[in-house]
N, C-alpha and C positions, 0 to 999 in steps of 0.2 A: 652128237656130243654137246648139244646145247641144253641138256636136262640132267646135269650131274648132281648127284647127292653130295653132301659135304664129305662123306667118306671117300667117294670116288675122286672128288676134286683133290682132296688132301694127298691121296696116294699118287695121283697123276703128277702133282707138283712136287712130290718128295718131302712133304711136311706132315705133321700130325693134325688131327681134327682140332685139337685144342689150340694149335698154332693158328689155324684159320679163324677160330673164334676170337683169339687174342687180337689178331689183325683187324677183325671186324670192330671190336671194342675200341681200337685205336683209330678207326676211320680209314684204314688203308685198303680194306676190301669192303665193298658194299654188301650188305646182307639182303639177299633177294626176298621178295614177299613169299609167304607160304602159298603154295598152289593147292591143287586137289589132294586130299589125304594129309594135309598139314605138313607136307615135306617141302623144304626149300630146294629150289633147283638152280644150280649155278651154270654159268656159260663157260665155254671153252676158253674164252679170253681171260677168265679168272685164273686159269692155270698159269698163263703167261705172266699175269700180274704177280701171282705168288712167287714164281721163279725169279722175277725181277727183284722183288723185295729181298729174297734170300741171297741173291747174287750181290746186291748192294750191301747187305749186312756182312757178307763174307769179305768185302773190301773195307769194312770198318765203319760204314755209315750208320749213324744212329737212326732210330725210327723217325725222329723229327726230320733228319736229313733225307731219309728215304721219302718221306711225305713231300718234301720240297722237290726232290728229283722227279717224283711222279707228277707234281703240278707243273714243273718245267717241261716235262715230256708232252704235256697236254697243251702247252701254249707259251713256253719260254724260248729262250734262244740258247744256242750251243755255247755262247760266251758265258751265260749265267751258269750253265752246268759245269763248264770248265773252271770257273771261279770257285764253285763249291768243291770240286775235286782237288783244286790246288790248295785250298784251305785244309782239306782232309790230309793231303800229302804232307803239308808242313807239320801237322800234328803227329803224323806217323813218324816223320824224321826226328822230331823232338823226343818221342817215346824211345825210338831206337838209340838215340844218343844217350838218353838216361839209362837204358838197359846196358849199354856198353860201359858207362861209368860204373855201374853196379858190378858188371863182370870184371872190370879191372881191379876194383877194390877187393872183391871176393877172391880173385886169383891170387893177389898179394897176400891176403890173410891166410889162405889155405897153404901157401908156400911157407909162411912163417910158423905155422902151427907145428909144434913138436910134442911128442909124447914125453912126459916127464913122470918121474916117480914121486910119490908123496903128494904134496900140495899141487893142485892143478894151476898151471899158468898157461893161459890160452889167449893168444892175440885176438881170436874171433870173439870170445866172451868179453875181453877188455874193450874191444871196439864197440860192441853193442852197448857197453856201459859208458862209452864215450871217452875212455882212457887212452886208447891206442890209435885214435883217428890219425894223428900226425905221423905216428910210427908206420901205420899202414901205407900212407901216401908216400913216405920216404923210403919204404921197403927196408926198414931196419928191424932186426928181430926184437921181440918183446923180451924184457929182462924180468926174470922171476925173482921174487924176494928171497 
């Protein structure tokens, strides 16, 4: 398993060939030299590296952060890895809090939305225009003209 073509490598790691090439351009995977027949041959360890990159991305790490994790794996301390993960966790918590705020506002707006005849009066549209922001927060119904 030390003479894998790029296609075999990609399949074994569960990624596409273009993903392997992309990671090579980003410096996350080394591009082996061409051997006989002008075919590059990858090592079995490259499969694990690709899986590591994908697993880190699934946890929300950017490619730069993945690069940092890889360098820490090769010579950093667990403390450094933990700091990077703690920073990522704080960002995730901030995103979740922001999404929960959006959910609360949208829930209130949807509850306020009523079907009217004739001229449309919609708290959601008003809110997007900036007219009903305080009404949405106070949970009071929009008043139609």
